[in-house]
N, C-alpha and C positions, 0 to 999 in steps of 0.2 A: 503494499500499500504506500501511497504518498500522502502524508498529513501536512497540510499547513496550519501552523499555529499562529493565530492573529493575536499579540499580546504585547504588553510592555517588555522590553528586553534590557536586561541588567547590563551595565550599571544604570542608575541605583538598583540595588539588589532588595527587594520585598518579598513577601510572601508568594504573590503571583510569579514573579521571576524564578524563584526557587522551583516553585512547582511545575511550571512550563519547562524549566531546564532538566528536571528529573523526567517529565513525560517524554522530552525529545531524546534522552539519554535511552529510556527504557524501548522507545521505537526502534533507535537505531541498534541496539543490542539485540532485538527481534528481528534484524533484517529490514526493516521498512525504512523509507525515507521520510525525514522530519524537517520542514523548512520553518524558520522563524521569520515572520513578517511583522515589524515593529508598529504598534499603533499610537504610541506616544513617543514625543521627542525625548532624546537621551544622547547619551555620549555612544557613537557607532562603536561595535566591536567587530575587529577583523577575524570573523569565522566564517567557514564555508556555510552555504545555504541560509544566509542571514540577510534580509533586506530591510531597506529604511525609506519606503516611499513617502513622498512629500504631497499630501493631500488626498482626498477621497478618490479622485480620478486616477492618480498614479497607482494608489492600493489596489484598485479594481483591475487595472491594466496588469499589475504584477501578478495578481492571482489568475487572470486569464493566461497569461504567459506560463505560468507555473503547471497549472492544469492539475491541481492535486484531486485525489478521489474524495477527501473530506477536508473541510475547512473548519477549524475549531477555534471560536472567539474566546478569548479570556479577558475580563476586565473586572474591576471592583469600583468601590465608591458609589458614584450615583448612577442610576439607570437615567441616563438623560435623554432627551428627543434625538439629539445627534448620534449617540450609541444606538438608539432603537432603529433609527434609519438605517444605519450601518447593518445591523442585524437583518431588517427586511431586504437591503441589497445583497447580502450574501445569500439569504434564504431564498433569492429569485434567479441565482445563477444557474444556468443549464448544464446539466450534467455533473453537478458537485453536491454532494450532501453536506449538510451543515448542522453544526453544533454549538452551543453556547455553554460556557461555564461562568456563572456571576459569583465572584468572590466579594462579598460585601456583608459586614456585621451588622452595619448601621441602617442601611437603607431600609429594610422592612418596616422598621419603627419610626422611619422619618415621616414627616406630614404627607409628601407624595407616595411613599410606600404604602401607607395607611389608606389613601384614596385609590389604590390600586382596583382596576376593574377591567371586565372583558372589552368594553367599547371605549378603548383609548388607544392612542398611537402606539404606545409600549405594548399593549395586548396585542393589537393586529400585526404589528412587527415580529413578536416572539412566536407568533403562531404560523410564521412563514418557514421557521427553522424546522429541520427534521428531528432533532433532539435538544432537549434542555436539561443541564445538570445543575442542581443546586447544592451548595455545600454544607447545608445543613436545614432541618426542617422548617424553620422559620422561613427561609427563602423558597423551600419547596411549596409552601402555603400561599406566599406571595405569587408565585407563578400560577398556582390554580385559580388564584383570584383574577389572574390576567387571561385565564381561559386557556391556558397550556393543557392538553388532554393527558391523562395519566399514562396512556401509551408511549408518549413522547418524553415523560419527566422521569429523571432519576436523581436519587440523592446519593451524591458520592463525595466524601471528604477529600480535601485537597492535600493529602499527605500519602506517604508509601513507606514500606518497609526500608529502613536506612540500610543503604549499601555501604558497609565499612570500608571497602576497598577503595572507595573514593575520598576518604577523609586524609588530609595533608599528613604526611610523616612527622612533621614538626612544624612549630610556630616559627615564622621569621623573627630574626634576631631582635628586632625592636619589640615586637609583641613579646616574645619569650623573656625578655629582661623585665618588661613591666609584671609579667606573671610572677617572675622569681622575686621580685621586691614586694609583692603585696599578697597578703593572706587575710581574709577571704578576698577572692576576684569575684566582682559582680559584672555580668555582661548583659548588654542589650543589642537586640540584632533588628534592624528594621529602618524604615525612612525617617528622616528628620522633619518631621512634619507635625503640626499641632496636636493631632489626635494621638501621637505617641507619648504625651506628658513626660518626655525626657527632661524637660527643665525640673519636674518634681525629682527625679532621680538625682539630678546634679545637686540641687538644694538639700537633699537628704544626706548627702555625704559627710558634712561636718559631723552630724550627729551619729551617723553608722559608725565613723572613726573614733567617736569617743567610746563607743561599745567595743570596737574592734579596731586597734590604733594602726594595724597595718593594712586596712582594707584599701582597694582600689576599684575603679569603676572603669570600664571601657564600652565606648559605644561604636558600634559598627554601623555603616549606612551612610547616605548622603541625602539632602533635600533641601527645601526651602529655607529651613531654620538653622542652617550650617553656621551663619555668621553670627547669629543671635546666640547660639548655644555656645560656639568658641569665646564669645564675649562674656558670657555667663561664668563659663569655667575659669577664664583668666581672673575675673573677680572673685573666685571663691577662696576663701581661706586654705583649702586644701587642694588648690588647683593642681599641684604636681601629681596628685594621685587621681586624677580624672583625665582619660584621655580618648579624644574624638578620632578614631582610627581611620574614619572614611570608608570608602568601598574596598572590599575585601572579597577575593576570589572565594567561591563557595566551599571547596575542599579545605581550605584555611579557616574559614568560618565555624565549619564543622569541627576542627581541632579546636579552636579557642572555646566553643561552647563545651567541647569534651571536658577541657581542661579547667574550665570555670568552676566556682563553687555554687553559684546562683544564676540562673538566667532570669532577667527582669523584663516582664511585659505590663506595662502600666498604661494601657491603652485607655482612652476616654470611651471608645466603642470598639467592637471587635466581634467577628464571627468565630473563626478558627484561627489558628497561627502555625505554619509549617515549623518555625523555629521552636515552638512549644513541644511539637511532636518529635522534633529531632533532638531535643534537650531530654525528653522523656525516655527516648530509646538509647541515649548514652548515659542514663542514670545520672544526669546533672539536676539538681533541684530546680524548681520553677516557682517563681512568686509572680502573681498576676492579678490585675483588677478582675473584679466578679462580673462577666459579662452575661453569666447564665448559660454559657455555651463552652466552658472549658472542660477538657477530659479530666478522668480521675487522675490523682497524683499531684495536681497543682495545688500549691499553697496560696489559697485566696485572700485578698485584701478586703477588710470589711468597709473600707473607703478609700478614697484617691488623695491621700495626704501621707505626710511625713510619719505620723504616728503608726499608722496602718502599715506602712512600708517597712517601718523598724520591725514592728510584732511580728509580721509574716516572715522576714528574714531570720528572726530570732528562731521560729518554728521550724522553719527549713533547715538551718544548720543543726539544729537539735536532732533532726530526724535524717540527716544527710547519711546515706548509704542504705537506708532502710526502705528499698523499694518494693512496692506491692509485687511480688513476684508474679502473681497470675495477671496483673494487667499488664506488666512488662512483656509477658509471654504472649498476651493476646495481641498487643501492638506488633510484635515482630513477625506474627503469623498473618496479619491482615495487611493486604496490599491492595489499595484501591487503584493503583495504576494499572493493575491488570483488569479491573472492571471498565476503565475507559477504553483499553486496548481491544477487550470484547464489544463494546459499543461499537467501535470504529469497524470491526470486522462485520457486524451486523449491517451497518449503514452500508459498508462498500460493496457487499455481495449483491449479485444480479437478484433482483426482485422476481 
């Protein structure tokens, strides 16, 4: 098969980018062709079969030239009219089957999400697609209200069994030195955007270092708040113990998560998070805000503030290493990417 993945392309590396990178690897390992077609502006990556069309017309031209069997859209955030029209255009392409995965924890509960109905631009567009994937039950309910038929709707979480062979053998020297100088090491992986509440993590570090004098915080990712966060770090009394690492290759990110003591996920809204699933499989403790959709094994914050962050970190470090064996085993066995490949095969088969 030839699958074209329409998605944001790392860097910056967020959950959607990590998921589509894993999906591309799985397709290639199975002997299929997987093309990445960027739908957001970003730093171009020099990789084979990656395309950066400028504008909707060039995007459609690129797809017609590639002639894939299946086009799979991936986006999160807001289901805007512009993205709905893109879905309609993809769903109308002759000779191509179409799939959408909507990665968004906040949209179903947003004002527009609560108004979702069949007789809407979004509803009409989504029903042009051959299949729609929801990453959780709330999004599945949203699609049902848009009129997507059950036969075309699947709920598949955006994570997979971790392939440990893809983890970097060691951290780069600078990151390794930071880890060697700090204990415990807190790490956050994601976009540098307001919904990730990274300012809370930075503001909490003086207090966390009062409890753990050698503690350090590493932030991996990039985004619109990079300048503001660097300024906040520079003004912190513990600035030497906080590092904004920027974009890091995924194998190195996995090694950083593996060697950290706690992964922090302090999002203001969230659906699921690939980084959380990766941390749990690596037996790294996770402290996260309570979105109502976190997996078992996460230490949930009672509120999004410094007190709750510290309390959750205390619990996490006290229970470090006491992983729920049954939960860990079930995560290792469950591989949702296989379900996506099975969907491709069903769509690409002659009807």
